[in-house]
C-alpha positions in Angstrom: 51.2 26.8 4.2 51.7 29.5 1.7 48.8 31.7 0.4 48.8 30.0 -3.0 48.5 26.6 -1.2 45.5 27.9 0.8 43.9 29.1 -2.4 44.4 25.7 -4.1 43.0 23.9 -1.0 39.9 26.1 -0.9 39.3 25.7 -4.6 39.5 21.9 -4.3 37.1 21.9 -1.3 34.6 24.1 -3.2 34.8 21.7 -6.2 34.0 18.7 -4.0 31.0 20.5 -2.4 29.6 21.4 -5.8 30.0 17.9 -7.2 28.2 16.5 -4.1 25.2 18.9 -4.6 22.0 17.9 -6.3 20.1 20.6 -8.3 16.5 20.8 -7.0 13.8 22.3 -9.1 11.6 25.1 -7.5 7.9 25.5 -7.6 6.0 28.6 -8.6 6.5 29.9 -5.1 10.2 29.4 -5.2 10.1 26.5 -2.8 12.2 23.4 -3.6 10.3 20.4 -5.1 11.5 17.4 -3.2 11.4 14.0 -4.9 9.1 11.5 -3.2 10.7 9.0 -0.9 10.0 5.6 -2.4 10.2 4.1 1.1 7.7 6.5 2.6 4.3 5.2 3.6 1.2 6.3 1.7 0.1 9.7 2.9 -2.3 12.5 2.0 -0.2 15.2 3.7 0.0 17.5 0.7 -3.6 17.2 -0.6 -6.8 18.9 0.4 -9.7 16.8 1.6 -11.5 17.7 -1.6 -8.6 16.4 -3.7 -8.5 13.2 -1.7 -12.2 12.6 -2.1 -12.1 13.1 -5.8 -9.0 11.0 -6.3 -10.2 8.1 -4.2 -13.9 8.2 -5.1 -13.9 5.4 -7.7 -11.2 3.0 -6.5 -11.5 3.3 -2.8 -15.2 4.1 -2.4 -17.4 2.9 -5.2 -15.3 -0.1 -6.2 -15.0 -1.2 -2.6 -18.7 -0.6 -2.0 -19.8 -2.6 -5.0 -17.4 -5.5 -4.2 -18.1 -5.7 -0.4 -21.6 -4.4 0.1 -23.9 -6.3 2.5 -27.3 -7.3 1.2 -30.5 -6.9 3.2 -30.1 -10.4 4.8 -26.5 -9.8 5.9 -27.4 -6.4 7.2 -30.3 -7.8 9.2 -28.0 -10.5 10.7 -25.5 -7.9 11.8 -28.2 -5.7 13.3 -29.5 -8.7 15.3 -26.0 -9.5 16.6 -24.5 -6.0 17.3 -20.7 -5.5 17.8 -19.4 -3.9 21.0 -17.9 -1.1 18.9 -19.4 0.9 16.1 -18.8 -0.6 12.7 -19.2 1.2 9.3 -20.2 -0.9 6.3 -21.3 -0.7 2.7 -24.9 -1.9 2.0 -26.9 -2.5 -1.2 -30.7 -2.5 -0.8 -33.5 -3.0 -3.3 -37.0 -2.4 -2.3 -39.9 0.1 -1.9 -39.2 3.6 -0.8 -41.7 4.1 2.0 -41.5 7.8 1.9 -39.2 10.8 1.4 -38.3 12.9 4.4 -37.9 16.4 3.1 -38.7 18.5 6.2 -35.4 20.3 5.5 -34.5 21.4 2.0 -30.8 20.7 2.9 -31.2 17.2 4.5 -33.4 14.9 2.4 -33.7 11.2 3.2 -35.2 8.1 1.6 -36.9 5.8 4.1 -36.8 2.1 3.4 -37.5 -0.9 5.6 -34.8 -3.3 6.9 -35.5 -6.0 9.4 -39.0 -4.6 9.9 -37.6 -1.2 10.9 -37.5 2.0 8.9 -34.0 3.1 7.7 -33.4 6.7 6.8 -30.8 7.1 4.0 -29.4 10.6 3.4 -29.4 11.8 -0.1 -28.3 15.4 0.4 -27.6 18.1 -0.5 -26.1 18.0 3.0 -25.1 14.7 4.6 -23.7 14.1 8.0 -21.5 11.5 9.7 -18.4 9.5 9.0 -19.9 6.4 7.5 -18.4 6.8 4.0 -14.9 7.5 5.3 -14.9 4.7 7.9 -16.5 2.1 5.7 -13.8 2.8 3.1 -11.1 2.0 5.7 -9.4 5.4 5.8 -7.0 5.5 8.9 -6.1 8.4 11.0 -2.3 7.7 10.5 -2.7 8.5 6.8 -3.4 12.1 7.5 -1.6 15.2 8.8 -3.8 15.7 11.8 -7.3 15.2 13.3 -8.6 18.3 11.4 -7.7 16.9 8.0 -9.1 13.5 8.9 -12.4 15.0 10.1 -12.7 17.3 7.0 -12.3 14.2 4.7 -15.7 13.0 6.0 -17.4 16.2 4.8 -15.6 16.1 1.5 -16.6 12.5 0.8 -20.2 13.3 1.8 -20.2 16.3 -0.7 -18.7 14.1 -3.4 -21.4 11.5 -2.9 -24.1 14.1 -3.4 -22.6 15.1 -6.8 -23.3 11.6 -8.1 -26.9 11.2 -6.9 -30.2 12.1 -8.7 -32.6 14.6 -7.3 -35.0 13.1 -4.9 -38.5 14.3 -4.3 -41.9 13.0 -3.3 -42.3 11.2 -6.6 -40.0 8.6 -5.2 -42.4 7.6 -2.5 -44.0 4.2 -3.1 -41.5 3.4 -6.0 -39.0 0.6 -6.0 -35.4 1.7 -5.9 -31.9 0.3 -5.5 -29.5 2.2 -3.3 -25.8 1.6 -2.5 -24.9 3.4 0.8 -22.5 3.5 3.7 -23.8 3.3 7.3 -22.5 2.9 10.8 -23.9 0.1 12.9 -24.2 1.0 16.5 -26.2 -0.8 19.2 -28.2 -2.8 16.7 -29.2 0.2 14.6 -28.0 1.5 11.3 -27.1 5.2 11.7 -25.8 8.0 9.5 -26.7 6.1 6.3 -25.3 8.0 3.3 -26.2 7.1 -0.3 -23.5 6.6 -2.9 -25.6 5.4 -5.8 -29.4 5.6 -6.2 -31.5 4.2 -9.0 -35.3 4.2 -9.3 -36.5 0.9 -10.7 -38.9 0.7 -13.6 -42.4 -0.2 -12.5 
């Protein structure tokens, strides 16, 4: 093959390669912005736990809680017939606040009575546990790793506190309605975390 033929062949190959390429936009760091795969499963890989909490708060937390919350009777039934495995659920209670536990400025709780037993409901500013995340049905396989999955619980707990009124001793003895998530274990409601809290008019 003569040199001119080689040149023509190389030019043709280069043209084919260029026509087969797709131009990809770059982000502010110079990294390619890849289009989302329409067949990929839902994932939170590229979001921080705080972003996930804010994005999902209304549709996946509050709406689900309001639509599927157990009332006091249903909660009592579940506590009397405990499951073998821990189960996280949403609950709506209306009743008297027996007292406010405020021994720690960071971990305040309302105490209400369910099934004749006191139930502590966390109101912040610090909440603990995975009740909100688990009641909302988040699955480990939606996340990059165990760390991101664990951090989501803390982000959801912090998001909940943003939407709650300040609680102090003036709530003691008053009627209130609280929407919360809790984990049922061994016939007890643990790690109850308030989502909405309203003091009822006397």
